N, C-alpha and C positions, 0 to 999 in steps of 0.2 A: 581280473579282466581289465586291462588298461583301455580306457574309453575316452576318445576325444569328443568334446562338445563344442561344435563350431557355431557361434552365434551370429546370425545375420542381423545387424543392428547392435553390434557388440558394445557400443558406448551409450546405448539408450538406458532408460531408467530400469526397465525389467531385466535386461541383460546384466547391468552393473550390480543390481541387487542380488541376482542369482549368483554371481561370482563372489560377492561379499559373503553371502549366506553359506556357500560351499566352503569357502576358506575358513569361516568362523566355526562351522561344524567340525571341520577337519582338525582345527586347533583346540577344540573343546571349549570354545568361548560362547557357544549358543546351544540352545535346545532345538531339536528338529520339529518344532511346532509348525504345522502346515504341510509337512512333507508326508504325503500319503504312503509312500513306500517305506516309511519308518514305522508304520503301524504293525502290530504283531501279526495281523492277518496277511500281510504282504511281504514282510521282511524275510529274506532267505538267501541262499547261496547263488541263485541264478542271476541276481542283480549285481552289476558292478558296484563295488564299495565307493562311498563318497571320496575316499582317499585315492581312488583310481581314476577319478575324473580329471582330465586335462583340458583347459579352456583356451580357445582362440576365437577368431572371428573376422568379419568384415564390417566396415562402416564407412559412410560417406563423410562423416565429420571427423575432425582431428583432435578434439579435446581429449587429453590424456585420461585414462581410466581413474587414476588417483584424484584428478580434479573433479570428475563426474561423481565419484564417491563422496567427496567433500560437499559438493552441491546437494546431494541427497541427504547427507547428514544435517546440513543447514535447514533443509526443508522438513526435517523430522521423519524422514522415511527410514533411515537406518541410524543406529546409535553412533555418536561421534567416536566413542572409545574404540569401536571396532575398526573404523577407518584408520585410526592411528596405529592400532596393533597389527593390522593386516597390510601395512604400506608396502612391505617387501613382496608379499604375495601378489598384490595388485600390480606392482611394477613388473613382476614376472609375466603375468597375463598380458599386460600391455605390450610386451615384446612379441606376442603372438597375434596381435590384431593388425590386419592389413587394410589398406585403403580399398574400397570397393572399386573394381574395374569399371571404367566409364568411357564412353565416347570412341570405342574402337570397333564397333560392330558386335552384334550379339554372339556370333560364333567365336570370336576372339575373347570376348568377355567370359563366356562359358569355359573356354579352354584355360583362361587365367585363373578362374575360381577353382576348377578341377586341379590345376597344378598346385595352387596353394593348399588344397585339402590333402593331396598326395604327399607333399613335402612335410606338412604338419604331422601326418601319420608316421612318416619315416623318421622324422626328427625325434619324435617321442616314443618310437617303437610301440605304436598303439595297435591293439587288436582290431579295433573298428572305430569309426567316427560317425557321430550323429549330427547332422546339420539341423539347427533349430532356428526357424524364422521368427524373430521378435521385432521386426522392423515396422515402420509405419504402415497403416492400412492403405491398400491400393483401391482405386475404383475398379469395378468389374470391367474386364477388357472386352472390346468388340469381338464377335465371333470371327474365326479365321479357319479356312479349310485345313490348314496344317495342324490345328489343335486336335483333330480327330484321327490323325494317322502319323505314325512314327517316321515312316519313310519320307512323307511330305514335310514333316517338321525338320528333319535333317537337311533336306534339300533347301528349304526356306532359309535355315540358319546359314548354310554354306553360301547362299547367295546374298547374305547380309540383309535379309528381310527382317525388320524389327517385329517379329511375330509374337514374342512372349512378353508378358509383364514380368517385372523384376523377380517376384516371388517364384514364378514358374521357371525363370532362367536359372535361379539357384537350385531348384529341384532337379532340373535337367543336368546341371553341373555336378550336383551331389551324386545322382545315379550314375553318371558317366565315370565318376571317380570311385565308385563302389561303396558309397556312403548311404545310410538311411536318412530319412528326411521327416521333420515334424514342422507343421505350420501352426504356430500359436496365434495367428492373426486370421481375420476373415478373408484375406487375399486369396487369389486363385490357387497358388502353389501347385501341388501335384494333382489337382483335380481334373486336369485335361486327359482325355483318353490316350493321346499320344504319349504322355508321361507315364500313365499307368502301364502302357505297353513296354516302355523302357524299363520301368521298375521290375516288371515280370521277366523281361529278357535278362536282366542282371541279378535276379533273385533277391530283391531288396524290399524291406518293409517301409511303410510310411504311415503317417498319422496326421490328423487335423480335423476340423479347422476352428479357430477362434476360442481361445481359452475361456473357460466358464468360471468366473471369479467373483461375481457380485449379484446384480439383479437377476440375471438369467439363472444363476445357481439356485436362488430362492424360487424362481418360477418352476424349475424342474422338480422341486419338492411339492410346491403348493398345487400346481395344475393336476398332477395325478391324484392328489387328495380330493379335489372337487370331483374328478371323474369317478373315483372309487366310491364316493358317498352319493353319487348320482345327483349332484347339484349342478344346475345349469348356469354356466358363466355367461352373462349377457354382454359384458364389456370388460376389457382389461387394458388400461392405459398407464403408460409410464413416462416419467420425465427424468432424464439422466443429465446431471451437471458434472462436468469434469474439466480439469485444467491440464497443465503439463504439455509435453510434446504430443501425446496422443490426442488430447482435446483440441489442440491447435490444428492437427492434421484432419480431425473429423469435422472441423468447421468448413472444410471443402465439401460441397454438396454430393459429389459422386462417391467419395470415401464414406461420407455419412450414410448414404443409401445402402452401401455394401454392409456396413456395420449393423444398421437397424434391421435389415432383412435377416441377418444371422440371429439377432436377438429374438425375433418374433417366431422363429421356426418351432421352438419347443412347445408353444401353446397349441398349435394345430395338431401336432403329433400326439401330445399327451391327452388332449381333450377329445380328439377325433373330429373337431370342427374349429374354425377360427372365429373367436368372438369379435364383436365390434371393438374398435380402439386402436391406438397406435403407440409406438415407442418413439420418443423424441430424444435427441442428444444435442446438448448445447454446451458450448465452450465458455468456461468462466476462468479466465487467467488467474484470478486471485487465489483459487483453491489449490493450485499447483498439482502435485501428484496424487491428491485425494479426489474422491468422487462421491456424489450423493445421488441416490435414486429414490423417487417417490412413486409408488404404484397405487392405483385405485381399482379395485375389483368389485363390480356389481354382479350379483348372482341371485338366483331364485331357488327356493326350496319347495317343500311340500305345499300343495294347494296354490302354488304360484307366489307365495310370500316373498317379497323382494328384500334383499339384505345386501350388505357390502362389507368389505374389509379394506384396510389401508396398511401399507408398511413402508418404512423408510430404511434404506441401507446406506450407511456411511462407512467408507473404507479407503484403504490405501492400495491402489491397484498394483503397484510394483511389489509390495509386501505380500499381497495375495497371489500374484502370478509367479513370483520367483521360485517358491518351493515346487510348484507344479512343473516348471521348466526342468528342474532337477529330476523330478519323478519321471517325466516323459523321456528324458535322455536315458535314464537307467532302464526303463521298461522297453524302450525301442531297441536299445543295444542288446538287451537280453533276448528279445524276440528275434533279432538278427542272428545272434549266436545260436539260437534254437532252430534256425533254418526257415523261419517264417518269411514270407514275401507278400507284397500287395498291401492293401489298406488294412490297418489294424483296428477293426471294428470294436475290439475289446477295450480300447482306450477311450470310448465315447464318454466315459465318466468325466473326462477332463474338458470336453468341448461343447460349445453351443451348437455347432453345426457339424456333427461328427460324420466321418466317412464310414461307409460299409453297412448302412441300414440297421443301425443299433436302436434299441428302445430309447424313448425320450425321458423316461422316469429315472431320476437319480438313484433310487433304490434298486431298480432293475439293473442299471448300469453298474452299480457297485457289485452286485452278485456276479455279473459277467466278468468284471475285472478281477475279483477275488479268485474265481475259478480258473481264469486264464493264468494268473500268476502262480497259483498252486501247481498248475500243469507245467509251467516253466521250471519250477523248483524240483518237481519229481521226474522231469524228463519226458512228460507226455504232452507238452504244449506246442509241439512243432508239427502236428499232424495236418494233412491236407484237408481233413474234414472240418477244420476250424474256419470261421468266417475270415475272409481276406485271402 
């Protein structure tokens, strides 16, 4: 099943690492560590093979992909020898990256994106294309009446009303071109009712939001532990330090607020209440593509005895996110092939703020994901009775 993976933010750290990883796995130069779809419980014939993934994308910057790969190698994100060995493959992907349409009105921008997607699919004889948003986090947009109604949205776009944030404009263009959509960021993406209606009209699946790669991944394991042991979490506070482009973008207050809201969601859902405390995100340029999170959890047990735990998470965001991007592209393509449409709640395992009303516990999310993929492999995963 030849599958296109169209990356919005194709020259960013996550996208570049995803491409390097796919090329390295294809060439037998790396192990699939971190790729959930390569676990025995999920591997199977319904998923497109890594060899069948074809990459392209849009970006607002013009730095060649090979140069971005070299910068990531210098930063210690990817091995230098892979960048050298994969130079031809990176150059081939570079030929499929297009400048993001800007400044021509949203209707024309959406048409240009849809045209690029259609030509990409035709050029490579692809069975389907998954658009994956790995661009910078956006502030939450102001409400607009057109967000709630597809007819109103089409009317607004035809009148050049700048009604959609960029992530939602890409979702609109993807659905218009017959492509599924995944939002790996906390941006609005396909979360608008008008876009849900468009996806339903076109019979397309979509997934999101905000890839779960670090501190929130740990929260989704620990919070259910406290709940199952009937321990009362009195406060949970976290400080996240990160550099790189993502950190610089999150220094902007509105984008920061969108990200922190996404990170806090899991606590309320897993515990059944929201404890005191906040998550803070600070930009530290010096640490580059790496991030560190410190969390302090105060809780009480039997007879009100007060206790606490602390943990530190230090990781490389791009290396944690990239294999999940490949997983999500493969799973969404398989769901599309199986006839699924609407939000893929079964992919909540990968997200901080998942669509479709999925459980917050990582363990429960894993069970749902495993059963979903088993259904895809045996041909029973496309039923209307499934979530989404």
